[in-house]
C-alpha positions as CSV (number, residue, x, y, z in Angstrom):
1,M,4.9,-34.5,24.9
2,N,3.2,-31.3,26.4
3,D,6.7,-29.9,27.7
4,L,8.0,-30.4,24.4
5,N,4.8,-28.3,22.8
6,K,5.0,-25.7,25.5
7,A,8.6,-24.9,24.4
8,L,7.7,-24.6,20.8
9,G,5.1,-22.4,21.8
10,E,7.4,-20.3,23.7
11,I,10.2,-20.2,20.9
12,S,7.3,-19.2,18.2
13,S,6.4,-16.2,21.0
14,I,10.0,-15.1,21.1
15,R,10.1,-15.2,17.3
16,R,7.4,-12.7,16.9
17,Q,8.3,-10.6,19.6
18,V,11.9,-10.2,18.0
19,A,10.2,-9.7,14.6
20,R,8.2,-7.1,15.6
21,S,11.3,-5.1,17.2
22,T,12.9,-5.4,13.8
23,E,13.0,-3.1,11.1
24,F,11.1,-4.7,8.0
25,R,13.6,-4.6,5.1
26,G,11.5,-6.5,2.6
27,Y,9.9,-3.6,1.1
28,G,12.4,-2.9,-2.4
29,P,12.9,0.4,-3.6
30,V,13.0,-0.2,-7.4
31,T,9.4,-2.3,-7.0
32,L,7.4,0.4,-5.3
33,A,8.9,3.1,-7.5
34,T,7.4,0.9,-10.3
35,T,4.0,0.6,-8.7
36,G,4.2,4.4,-8.9
37,V,4.9,4.5,-12.7
38,F,1.9,2.0,-13.0
39,A,-0.3,4.7,-11.3
40,M,0.7,7.3,-13.6
41,V,0.4,5.0,-17.0
42,A,-3.3,4.0,-15.4
43,A,-3.9,7.7,-15.4
44,A,-2.6,8.0,-18.9
45,V,-4.9,5.0,-20.2
46,Q,-8.1,6.2,-18.4
47,A,-7.6,9.7,-19.9
48,R,-7.4,8.1,-23.4
49,W,-9.8,5.5,-22.9
50,A,-12.3,6.6,-20.4
51,P,-11.9,10.2,-19.6
52,G,-16.0,10.4,-18.5
53,A,-15.5,8.0,-15.7
54,A,-18.6,9.5,-13.9
55,E,-20.6,7.9,-16.7
56,H,-18.4,5.0,-17.5
57,I,-17.7,3.8,-13.7
58,A,-17.1,0.4,-14.7
59,A,-14.4,1.2,-17.1
60,Y,-12.5,3.5,-14.1
61,L,-12.9,0.5,-11.8
62,S,-11.6,-1.8,-14.1
63,I,-8.5,0.3,-14.7
64,W,-7.7,0.9,-11.2
65,V,-8.5,-2.0,-9.8
66,S,-6.4,-3.9,-12.5
67,T,-3.5,-1.6,-11.3
68,A,-4.0,-2.3,-8.0
69,V,-3.9,-6.1,-8.3
70,I,-0.9,-5.7,-10.5
71,S,1.1,-3.6,-8.3
72,A,0.3,-5.4,-5.1
73,G,1.2,-8.9,-6.9
74,L,4.4,-7.4,-8.0
75,A,5.0,-6.2,-4.4
76,G,4.3,-9.0,-2.9
77,V,6.3,-11.4,-5.0
78,Q,9.4,-9.2,-4.6
79,V,8.6,-8.8,-0.9
80,Y,8.8,-12.9,-0.3
81,R,12.1,-13.2,-2.2
82,R,13.8,-10.1,-0.8
83,T,12.7,-11.1,3.2
84,Q,14.0,-14.6,2.3
85,R,17.2,-13.0,1.5
86,V,17.3,-10.4,4.0
87,H,15.9,-11.6,7.3
88,S,16.6,-15.4,6.7
89,G,15.8,-17.3,9.5
90,M,13.0,-14.7,10.5
91,S,11.4,-14.3,7.1
92,N,8.0,-16.1,7.6
93,E,7.5,-14.0,10.8
94,M,8.4,-10.7,9.3
95,I,6.1,-11.5,6.0
96,R,3.5,-12.3,8.6
97,M,4.0,-9.5,10.4
98,A,3.8,-6.9,7.1
99,V,0.5,-8.6,5.9
100,E,-1.1,-8.1,9.5
101,Q,-0.2,-4.5,9.6
102,F,-1.5,-3.8,6.1
103,M,-4.2,-5.9,5.8
104,P,-6.9,-4.1,7.7
105,A,-6.6,-1.2,5.5
106,A,-6.9,-3.4,2.4
107,A,-10.1,-5.1,3.4
108,A,-11.8,-1.9,4.4
109,G,-11.0,-0.4,0.9
110,L,-12.7,-3.3,-0.8
111,M,-15.6,-3.4,1.6
112,I,-16.2,0.4,1.3
113,T,-15.9,-0.2,-2.5
114,I,-18.6,-2.6,-2.2
115,V,-21.2,-0.9,-0.2
116,V,-20.8,2.6,-2.0
117,L,-21.4,0.9,-5.4
118,R,-24.3,-1.4,-4.6
119,A,-25.9,1.2,-1.8
120,V,-25.2,4.5,-3.1
121,P,-23.6,4.3,-6.3
122,G,-24.6,8.5,-7.1
123,T,-21.9,9.3,-4.6
124,A,-19.0,6.8,-6.0
125,W,-16.9,10.0,-6.6
126,I,-15.9,9.6,-3.0
127,L,-14.1,6.7,-3.7
128,P,-10.8,7.8,-4.8
129,G,-10.4,10.2,-1.8
130,L,-11.3,7.1,0.5
131,W,-8.9,4.9,-1.4
132,Q,-6.1,7.4,-1.0
133,M,-7.3,7.9,2.7
134,I,-7.4,4.3,3.8
135,F,-4.1,3.3,1.9
136,G,-2.5,6.4,4.1
137,L,-3.6,4.5,7.1
138,G,-2.5,1.1,6.0
139,V,1.0,3.1,5.6
140,F,0.8,4.8,9.2
141,S,-0.1,1.2,10.6
142,S,3.3,-0.5,9.1
143,C,5.4,3.0,10.2
144,R,6.5,1.2,13.4
145,F,8.6,-1.5,11.8
146,L,9.4,0.9,8.6
147,P,12.0,3.9,8.6
148,R,10.7,6.7,10.7
149,P,10.5,9.2,7.7
150,M,7.6,6.9,6.0
151,V,5.3,8.9,8.1
152,A,5.6,11.5,5.1
153,P,3.9,9.2,2.4
154,G,1.1,8.5,4.8
155,V,0.4,12.1,5.3
156,W,0.5,12.7,1.8
157,Y,-2.1,10.2,1.1
158,L,-4.2,11.4,3.7
159,L,-4.1,15.2,2.4
160,T,-4.4,14.0,-1.3
161,G,-7.6,11.7,-0.4
162,L,-9.1,15.0,1.3
163,I,-8.0,16.9,-1.7
164,S,-10.1,14.5,-3.6
165,I,-13.2,14.5,-1.5
166,S,-13.4,18.1,-1.4
167,F,-14.1,18.4,-4.9
168,G,-17.4,17.4,-4.0
169,D,-18.5,15.7,-7.5
170,G,-17.4,14.0,-10.6
171,R,-13.9,16.0,-11.1
172,A,-12.2,13.2,-8.6
173,F,-12.7,11.0,-11.3
174,S,-9.7,12.9,-12.9
175,P,-7.4,10.2,-14.2
176,W,-4.5,12.5,-12.6
177,V,-6.5,12.5,-9.0
178,M,-5.2,8.8,-8.7
179,G,-2.3,9.2,-10.9
180,I,-0.6,12.2,-9.1
181,A,-1.7,10.9,-5.8
182,F,-0.1,7.1,-6.0
183,G,2.4,8.3,-8.6
184,V,4.0,10.7,-6.6
185,G,3.2,8.8,-3.2
186,Q,5.0,5.6,-4.1
187,M,7.7,7.5,-5.5
188,L,8.3,8.7,-2.3
189,V,8.0,5.7,-0.4
190,A,10.8,4.2,-2.6
191,G,13.0,7.3,-2.2
192,I,12.9,7.0,1.7
193,L,13.6,3.3,1.5
194,L,16.5,3.8,-0.9
195,K,18.1,6.4,1.6
196,S,17.3,4.2,4.6
197,A,19.4,1.3,2.9
198,R,22.2,3.4,2.0
199,K,22.5,4.6,5.5
200,G,22.5,1.4,6.8
201,E,25.2,0.4,4.4
202,H,27.4,3.3,5.6
203,E,26.7,2.6,9.2
204,S,27.8,-0.7,8.8
């Protein structure tokens, strides 16, 4: 029985190693482009219903947190289905690896938001920039099992985050600070994935 458990453990370890050296193809370009559209729609909604976000932080958060949750849910369902199809027997390992790479950034973004709002609400204007930079770090963490050009969206999110923080006041709450950052960023991600998929088809 011990030999069987040892063998199963070794097989599981080998599968994890193979997963770590395989390019993850579970992200669909259309779905990620859709999340970029969601960001632009959210910016338009904020511009219409909560233009003075500095005085209505709850409304601002409800718009963007809802957008993030919907986008993550859509992407999660699509990743599961696509990974089951593309990576078949390695799907569980590939999904686990993708989650492990991005989860620390997501958790950090949530914790920073809670701390800022509870401890120093007067500096809440810094959140949009921090969200963008943290998302960029998540992209960088995932780059090693994604197409090499994916570093470009990571750089984009870092730059937009720094620009947002450089405003130094409530101007960072402008709807288009988040709308442009995530709208363009996700479209860029989708474009890279689409180009990589077409390249793979030509090579095969």
